[in-house]
Steps between C-alpha positions, in 0.01 A plus 500: 500500500452866550786677677394671822661664803350240731850442668485860631153489641441496881309204647349613838232374738159678541226399740125487460210383712204308357228763472145465632235566228407864479140637480445880457298709738203518273490116454328546164688554182319690223547334165546689178134427432395673818417175685607465877669168563685326775787291389836353621793727427869533587700318760490167659572142397300428193479128481320457159676767289856469386719613199386306205125543594263735315505867610148557406161328578535488876269665761792716598655847479879547502552152651865400526619148405659275759635674817494880550785653701506848653787689655567585855182661650687720755443851360854589599625238253325618180829475312508126570156463326639680199812287499287181486311620192781674308773251554300182455502376137297249303665163530665566834517224756279528806561315824255436789697556817250406773208280578406150363622590156844623618766437233255470210563697190293697259541742199423870469237532221367854540502857646193694562497878519284705750480218747878433440475128536739242360343174382671170552400164341516188737372150423160427632653268762721782638210748501300275732775532754528887487316740718443881482780709656768245451827640368640408163849611382574573139849490348466822306701488189453681167486875559751661263493214242611623157535343153859589400436450126169676476497808735193637315299234695462571871438220746301536824379267780656184340725243668781402259375142512170606353685666214713189446193271505327718248801490285403795264693556179631817336391483137577791253576726803186422696428287805243234413297422803224238516158638618143361520332822397559853360306785675445845376631777731163673465324254746771518771365660817586509867874543560559773246675807625767332712850621461653150480394139448728336749201422724138422450313462172244652267159374389355362171140643498271252336178706480494541125359173355623570140866551607478205725386276214742652254801418711369181656531619862234278655750217548767706675681296763681597811872465416455570139765719328320762289623778275340850541526686168600870491581493861835631634588405863846643510427767762142422603216396279419718196353466150767523227431380138730216399614419865449154631473371861488145609371407843339221705136471602497513875142534640147413399250706306309778672152650497604852587539761210850549401624163631545145373772230498819660619824490305846533665759631252787289402644648173460829314622671192406844407633465147333158417803273550274225639320258260213305678454152366166338579535178695198343676720361777701813578405479876737502801330182626663322201808703453615452856339150535298614791207273434344296224371728229 
């Protein structure tokens, strides 16, 4: 078992409301091929797309799995919206606090930048009881998590129980982490330029058929752990040869140029102290026993 500082972390409540689906003012999205399309996008309760499902192949653009939460909408409370996204971590417990599903529990499975949503997985039976604008409380726990025996690897956005369930090993001074795919930093798009990775995500662009085939990216699944090669996420998202970042796939593929399945960062090492190990079932749906996988 890796030694961590989990006993010094703060566990604190944050609140989100179930978001209504969002459609831009233009209605049409212009694809990378120049085609205008109208597709479902961010927000809402997505009944037929959860972690463990394919991220590609849907008539969709940026669709978020499960239930999408947004922060307080009062413009005077923008800091509360940031608190929801920054403090929530993958694997946190979410609790419905009102309505027919009051008392039901789910799991945080993603964070989406730009729209600043937090995605929560609930069982299909619970989702049938949920309605838009209901409040969901998250026990935010994980910000500040550190690996005491391997400080060269930084941890972000991860509940300690996710780390424990993954049970990564240190072998020859490197953290071995199971991943479903490796991805070259050259095809990472939207989300570059941020000064930190404690909220949001950045996208895997899938418009080069040869690269998609070489790295086997057509079968990416929501909830997959993936390794981004030559990517340093220590203080934002940059290209750095030899660096490795591991994250979780959090939203569906996209048609817009520069976009694709989103990745929320979990681990990064600028000096290559992470060794990704290919495992077909390295998905949060199985790791945290969220659903049959």
